[in-house]
C-alpha distance (Angstrom), angle and dihedral (degrees) to the residues before:
residue distance angle dihedral
M1 . . .
I2 3.82 . .
V3 3.80 117.8 .
T4 3.81 119.1 -153.5
L5 3.82 128.7 -169.1
S6 3.81 121.5 -153.0
S7 3.80 143.5 151.1
F8 3.77 104.5 174.8
R9 3.80 113.3 37.2
P10 3.82 132.2 3.3
L11 3.82 93.2 -135.6
L12 3.79 98.8 130.5
E13 3.79 99.0 41.4
E14 3.79 92.0 46.9
F15 3.81 91.5 49.2
L16 3.80 93.3 48.9
A17 3.81 93.3 45.3
A18 3.82 90.6 50.2
R19 3.82 88.4 54.8
G20 3.79 89.8 54.9
D21 3.81 96.6 -106.2
K22 3.79 117.8 145.8
V23 3.80 106.1 -113.4
T24 3.79 138.8 -176.8
A25 3.82 114.9 -169.6
V26 3.81 121.0 -155.3
V27 3.81 112.2 -153.4
P28 3.82 136.5 166.3
D29 3.81 116.6 -86.7
N30 3.80 92.6 -114.9
V31 3.81 95.2 59.6
H32 3.80 95.9 42.1
A33 3.80 96.8 95.1
R34 3.79 92.4 49.5
R35 3.80 91.8 50.2
E36 3.79 93.6 47.3
S37 3.81 91.9 48.7
G38 3.79 89.6 64.8
N39 3.83 91.7 62.6
P40 3.82 93.8 -123.2
G41 3.75 120.8 -154.7
Y42 3.80 91.8 -129.1
T43 3.81 140.7 62.0
I44 3.82 118.2 -94.0
R45 3.79 127.6 -148.5
T46 3.80 124.3 178.4
I47 3.78 142.4 -141.8
Q48 3.79 130.4 -178.8
R49 3.81 99.5 -137.7
W50 3.79 133.6 10.4
D51 3.82 92.1 -135.5
D52 3.82 95.7 53.5
Y53 3.80 97.8 108.4
T54 3.80 94.5 177.6
A55 3.79 89.3 58.4
L56 3.81 90.6 44.4
A57 3.81 90.1 53.7
G58 3.81 89.2 52.3
L59 3.78 89.9 49.0
A60 3.80 90.1 51.8
R61 3.80 89.9 55.9
E62 3.81 89.6 53.0
L63 3.81 92.4 47.9
E64 3.81 97.6 45.2
P65 3.84 96.7 81.6
L66 3.83 90.2 52.2
G67 3.79 94.6 71.7
V68 3.80 98.8 -117.4
T69 3.82 111.8 -158.4
A70 3.83 101.0 174.5
I71 3.81 140.8 14.1
A72 3.81 121.8 -159.6
T73 3.78 145.5 166.3
L74 3.79 137.3 -179.1
E75 3.81 94.0 -159.9
E76 3.81 130.2 89.3
P77 3.86 97.1 -138.6
C78 3.81 90.1 56.3
V79 3.82 100.2 48.2
R80 3.82 97.3 93.7
A81 3.80 93.4 41.8
A82 3.81 90.3 52.7
A83 3.81 91.6 50.0
F84 3.82 91.7 47.3
L85 3.80 90.6 53.4
R86 3.82 91.0 47.3
G87 3.78 90.1 55.6
L88 3.80 93.3 49.1
L89 3.81 93.7 46.0
G90 3.81 97.1 38.8
V91 3.79 97.7 -125.5
P92 3.82 124.8 145.5
G93 3.80 125.2 -100.0
Q94 3.79 138.8 76.2
D95 3.82 112.5 -11.8
F96 3.80 125.8 -133.5
S97 3.80 96.2 -103.1
S98 3.80 91.6 55.8
A99 3.81 91.4 43.2
V100 3.82 90.9 54.8
A101 3.80 90.6 48.6
C102 3.80 90.4 52.5
T103 3.81 96.9 46.4
D104 3.81 105.0 33.7
K105 3.80 104.5 71.1
S106 3.79 92.6 -158.5
V107 3.80 94.4 53.7
M108 3.80 89.2 43.7
K109 3.81 93.8 53.7
R110 3.83 92.3 45.7
R111 3.80 92.0 53.4
L112 3.79 93.9 45.9
T113 3.81 92.4 46.2
K114 3.82 91.4 50.9
A115 3.81 88.9 53.7
G116 3.80 92.1 51.5
I117 3.80 94.7 -109.5
P118 3.83 110.2 146.5
V119 3.83 113.2 -111.1
A120 3.80 132.4 155.7
E121 3.80 116.8 -83.2
H122 3.79 106.1 -100.1
R123 3.81 148.6 -179.9
E124 3.82 136.2 -161.2
V125 3.81 114.9 -123.3
Y126 3.80 135.1 -173.5
S127 3.80 102.7 -178.9
T128 3.77 139.7 39.1
Q129 3.82 87.9 -115.4
E130 3.81 89.2 61.6
I131 3.81 90.0 49.4
G132 3.80 88.5 55.9
E133 3.81 91.0 49.4
C134 3.81 90.4 51.6
L135 3.80 90.8 49.8
D136 3.80 88.5 62.2
E137 3.81 95.5 38.3
L138 3.82 96.3 49.4
G139 3.78 98.1 47.7
G140 3.79 105.8 -86.5
D141 3.81 97.1 -74.3
I142 3.80 119.8 83.0
V143 3.79 144.2 153.0
V144 3.82 117.1 -131.4
K145 3.81 118.5 -160.2
P146 3.83 137.8 160.6
R147 3.80 112.1 -93.5
H148 3.78 89.4 -132.0
G149 3.80 99.2 30.8
F150 3.79 132.0 124.6
G151 3.80 141.5 -164.7
T152 3.86 91.6 28.2
L153 3.82 88.3 -74.7
N154 3.83 112.3 161.7
T155 3.81 90.2 3.8
Y156 3.80 116.3 141.5
R157 3.77 139.2 -179.9
V158 3.82 109.8 -138.5
N159 3.80 115.4 -168.2
S160 3.80 102.0 161.8
P161 3.82 141.8 25.6
Q162 3.82 87.3 -111.9
R163 3.81 91.5 57.1
L164 3.81 90.4 49.5
E165 3.80 91.1 51.5
E166 3.82 90.5 49.8
L167 3.80 90.4 53.7
I168 3.80 93.6 45.8
S169 3.82 91.1 49.4
A170 3.81 90.0 49.7
G171 3.83 90.7 53.6
A172 3.81 92.3 -116.5
F173 3.81 93.4 152.6
E174 3.81 97.2 42.5
P175 3.82 125.9 86.6
P176 3.82 109.2 -76.9
R177 3.81 112.4 -101.0
S178 3.79 90.2 -127.6
L179 3.77 134.0 3.7
P180 3.77 135.5 -166.2
T181 3.80 104.4 -93.0
D182 3.80 93.6 -112.0
F183 3.83 91.9 62.5
N184 3.80 98.4 52.3
A185 3.81 96.2 89.9
S186 3.81 92.7 53.9
T187 3.81 130.5 86.6
I188 3.82 89.6 -108.1
A189 3.83 86.4 87.0
Q190 3.81 94.1 58.4
Q191 3.79 130.0 93.8
L192 3.79 127.9 -100.4
G193 3.79 91.4 -114.1
K194 3.82 94.0 53.5
V195 3.80 102.6 44.9
G196 3.77 103.3 16.1
Y197 3.77 133.5 -143.3
L198 3.77 131.4 -109.3
V199 3.79 117.3 -128.5
E200 3.81 116.5 -158.2
R201 3.77 131.9 -173.6
Y202 3.82 105.1 -106.5
I203 3.80 114.2 -104.4
D204 3.80 115.1 -149.8
V205 3.79 93.6 -131.2
D206 3.78 119.5 -156.5
V207 3.81 98.0 176.3
E208 3.81 131.3 8.8
Y209 3.79 123.9 -157.7
H210 3.77 138.5 -175.3
C211 3.77 128.0 -152.2
D212 3.78 124.6 -161.2
L213 3.78 124.4 -161.4
L214 3.78 143.0 167.9
L215 3.79 123.7 -150.2
H216 3.79 128.6 -169.7
E217 3.81 118.8 -167.8
G218 3.80 88.0 -24.9
A219 3.82 95.2 -50.2
E220 3.80 119.8 117.3
V221 3.81 115.3 -118.9
F222 3.81 93.7 178.9
C223 3.81 139.5 -22.0
L224 3.83 117.5 -170.4
A225 3.80 132.1 176.0
S226 3.80 128.2 -144.8
R227 3.80 135.5 178.0
Y228 3.81 123.5 -132.7
G229 3.79 117.2 -128.1
Q230 3.81 88.6 -125.1
P231 3.81 134.7 -0.1
L232 3.80 103.8 -84.9
L233 3.80 97.0 -122.2
E234 3.79 93.8 45.1
S235 3.81 101.2 54.2
S236 3.80 113.7 121.7
S237 3.80 93.5 -179.1
R238 3.83 97.0 65.5
T239 3.75 91.0 -127.1
I240 3.76 136.5 112.7
G241 3.77 136.3 -159.4
S242 3.78 142.7 134.6
V243 3.79 144.2 -153.7
L244 3.80 129.6 -131.9
L245 3.81 115.4 -114.1
D246 3.79 127.8 -142.9
P247 3.84 102.8 -95.1
E248 3.79 88.8 -139.1
S249 3.81 95.2 54.5
A250 3.80 121.1 108.1
E251 3.82 95.1 -119.1
A252 3.80 91.5 49.6
G253 3.81 89.5 49.3
T254 3.80 92.1 58.3
V255 3.81 92.2 46.8
L256 3.81 91.5 49.5
E257 3.80 93.0 48.8
L258 3.81 94.0 50.6
T259 3.81 91.3 46.6
R260 3.78 93.4 51.6
V261 3.80 95.1 49.2
A262 3.82 91.0 45.6
A263 3.81 91.3 52.2
A264 3.79 91.0 50.2
Q265 3.81 93.7 49.1
L266 3.80 92.1 48.5
G267 3.80 92.1 51.5
V268 3.80 96.6 -112.3
S269 3.81 110.9 152.6
E270 3.81 101.4 138.2
G271 3.78 131.6 52.3
F272 3.78 134.0 0.6
G273 3.78 129.7 -23.4
H274 3.79 132.7 -168.7
C275 3.80 118.4 -167.1
E276 3.82 128.5 -170.9
V277 3.81 112.6 -148.7
L278 3.82 126.3 -172.4
R279 3.80 135.0 -159.8
D280 3.79 114.5 -163.6
R281 3.80 127.3 -148.4
S282 3.80 91.7 -95.0
G283 3.81 90.3 57.4
Q284 3.82 97.1 -106.3
W285 3.80 117.8 141.5
W286 3.81 124.6 -136.2
V287 3.80 137.8 -179.1
G288 3.80 108.0 -126.1
E289 3.80 104.8 -175.5
F290 3.81 139.7 -30.5
A291 3.80 124.7 -145.9
S292 3.81 125.4 -168.6
R293 3.79 95.1 -137.7
P294 3.80 137.9 69.3
G295 3.80 117.7 -71.1
G296 3.79 113.3 -86.1
S297 3.78 135.7 -120.5
M298 3.82 111.8 16.5
I299 3.81 98.5 -19.3
P300 3.84 93.1 104.6
R301 3.81 89.9 49.0
M302 3.82 90.5 51.3
L303 3.81 91.0 52.4
Q304 3.78 91.2 47.7
L305 3.81 94.9 49.3
H306 3.79 95.1 48.1
Y307 3.80 105.1 30.7
G308 3.80 104.1 17.7
I309 3.81 89.8 -117.0
D310 3.81 107.7 158.1
T311 3.81 106.1 -163.8
L312 3.80 95.6 -164.9
A313 3.80 94.8 46.1
L314 3.82 92.4 49.3
L315 3.80 92.0 48.1
A316 3.80 91.0 47.7
E317 3.82 90.0 54.3
Q318 3.79 90.4 50.2
L319 3.80 93.3 47.8
T320 3.79 90.9 53.3
G321 3.80 92.1 51.9
R322 3.79 100.2 -100.8
M323 3.79 128.2 124.3
P324 3.84 108.1 -104.6
R325 3.81 110.8 -131.8
V326 3.80 134.7 -160.4
E327 3.80 115.9 -160.7
S328 3.82 97.8 -143.0
V329 3.79 141.0 -31.0
S330 3.81 93.9 -152.6
H331 3.80 111.6 110.0
S332 3.78 136.5 150.1
G333 3.79 118.9 -112.3
T334 3.77 121.9 -4.7
L335 3.81 144.1 -107.6
A336 3.82 135.5 -123.4
W337 3.79 133.0 -171.2
R338 3.79 135.6 -162.2
A339 3.81 133.7 -168.0
V340 3.80 124.4 -131.3
P341 3.83 113.0 -139.5
A342 3.79 127.5 -146.5
D343 3.79 128.9 -162.8
A344 3.81 119.6 -122.4
G345 3.78 113.0 -79.4
V346 3.79 142.3 59.5
I347 3.79 115.5 -39.0
T348 3.82 108.9 -125.6
D349 3.79 100.5 172.6
M350 3.78 138.3 10.8
T351 3.81 137.3 174.3
D352 3.80 112.0 -90.4
E353 3.80 115.8 -100.8
A354 3.82 92.6 -132.6
Q355 3.80 90.1 56.9
L356 3.80 90.9 54.1
R357 3.80 92.2 48.3
S358 3.80 90.4 55.7
L359 3.82 93.2 60.8
P360 3.84 120.9 105.6
G361 3.80 113.9 -78.1
V362 3.81 96.5 0.4
V363 3.81 110.5 143.1
D364 3.79 100.3 165.4
V365 3.80 143.1 10.8
Q366 3.81 122.7 -162.9
V367 3.81 112.4 -162.8
A368 3.81 113.5 -159.2
L369 3.82 99.9 171.0
R370 3.81 131.8 30.6
P371 3.82 136.3 -171.7
G372 3.79 108.2 -62.6
D373 3.83 93.6 30.5
F374 3.79 121.9 115.9
A375 3.81 115.5 -119.4
T376 3.80 115.7 -152.8
G377 3.78 91.5 -158.0
V378 3.78 120.4 -111.7
L379 3.83 111.0 -43.4
G380 3.80 105.6 -161.5
T381 3.79 104.0 -62.0
T382 3.81 92.8 -21.7
S383 3.81 139.5 83.3
Y384 3.80 106.7 49.7
A385 3.80 128.6 162.5
A386 3.80 99.5 -130.6
F387 3.80 145.0 -14.1
V388 3.80 130.1 -139.0
F389 3.81 127.6 -159.0
C390 3.81 125.0 -159.5
T391 3.79 135.6 -179.1
G392 3.79 126.6 -141.6
D393 3.79 140.9 170.8
T394 3.82 89.0 -117.6
P395 3.80 133.7 23.5
E396 3.80 89.2 -109.4
Q397 3.81 93.6 53.9
A398 3.81 92.6 46.6
E399 3.81 90.6 50.2
Q400 3.80 93.1 48.5
R401 3.79 90.9 52.4
A402 3.80 92.4 46.8
E403 3.81 91.5 49.8
A404 3.80 90.7 50.1
A405 3.80 91.4 50.2
R406 3.80 92.2 47.9
N407 3.80 91.7 49.8
A408 3.79 89.8 49.8
C409 3.81 91.2 59.0
S410 3.80 109.9 88.4
V411 3.82 120.7 -167.2
T412 3.82 120.0 -168.4
V413 3.81 116.6 -161.4
T414 3.80 134.2 -172.8
P415 3.83 106.4 -147.1
S416 3.79 112.6 -112.4
S417 3.80 138.1 146.8
P418 3.80 116.3 -160.4
D419 3.79 119.3 -164.3
G420 3.78 113.9 -74.9
L421 3.79 95.2 12.2
S422 3.76 109.8 89.4
P423 3.80 121.4 136.1
I424 3.78 119.3 -100.9
G425 3.78 130.0 -156.2
K426 3.78 92.3 11.1
D427 3.80 90.5 166.2
G428 3.77 91.2 46.8
Y429 3.77 97.0 89.1
R430 3.78 116.3 47.1
């Protein structure tokens, strides 16, 4: 029996069930009805919140007679819950100490700092007054983010007392008035005083990278570096995307090295990892954050298109006790992707997918929203209308083609805000 944990999408449980694996999916109470309505080919159990460890202990007692052999998740809010259940049920995989280090940004930064890995100077805070004190202490330019957050949600750059007051007045550090249903079980819904925020000295980032790896019993299956089109907190276009780097290049080499030492210091020896690496304008390198899960958004699709890396298939092999294998990571040229944003409201018109596919270098288009769908507006680095993927002989050529394809995709929206679907953290991704 394989147990999966998910709030957002049933990708893993559906994949495993389609293979014929026996699966039990644990989901939040408020998405249970929606999951059951799809007639899933797996058993569903529910929990109200992922950080309710008393409820998780009760769930473990219910699962124990089922002969659980593996527990897995693809989602950041579920990482600690999955590790907690592993410990109670005695199954292999990431332990709770490592899971905390990979999901609590304060613990993460303390561990990396102790190991001599360069990270931004930081403080824990539990009130807006403490944020103001850190603004003065850390040089008048800081980044404020939830300790247990994800996807840059509720993440803000604060470079003046006036900006801090604007955010406080807007309720930026209070629980959101309404959330998409899928987010309600996560710590994003909790108050500043209960969960806390991390305040970091602002790094003047020139280039931001991500590195994605898979480990099995301490052995590396793959480790691949990519470069974001823009530093995530500096984007003015409300879009994201990245390009794969030549693994043999000097910049990729630095990213790979920092990722590997970060994984080791955080106790990650099994499963996926996703590391954010920064280079500032003086040329200094920093580790931003490390997550013990696959990269989000369209990063898995990029790896699949270029290298044939199937994230779900590799994880399924690992969960059933087999060594996941990748044929080769050598490949000519490279690939870039870009996301197409949409404002909050009902989509009334959108560029045709076939038209996008006809553009130079385009190898794939993933359409997430269509005319008639409601767009929540960009939530951190989530909730986009479409994604385009382009090849190129060099990273620069692939990026230019992806930018052109993104700009060619027009999305027309009629403003609207149905109950329970209002954007959150709209200043969190710049």
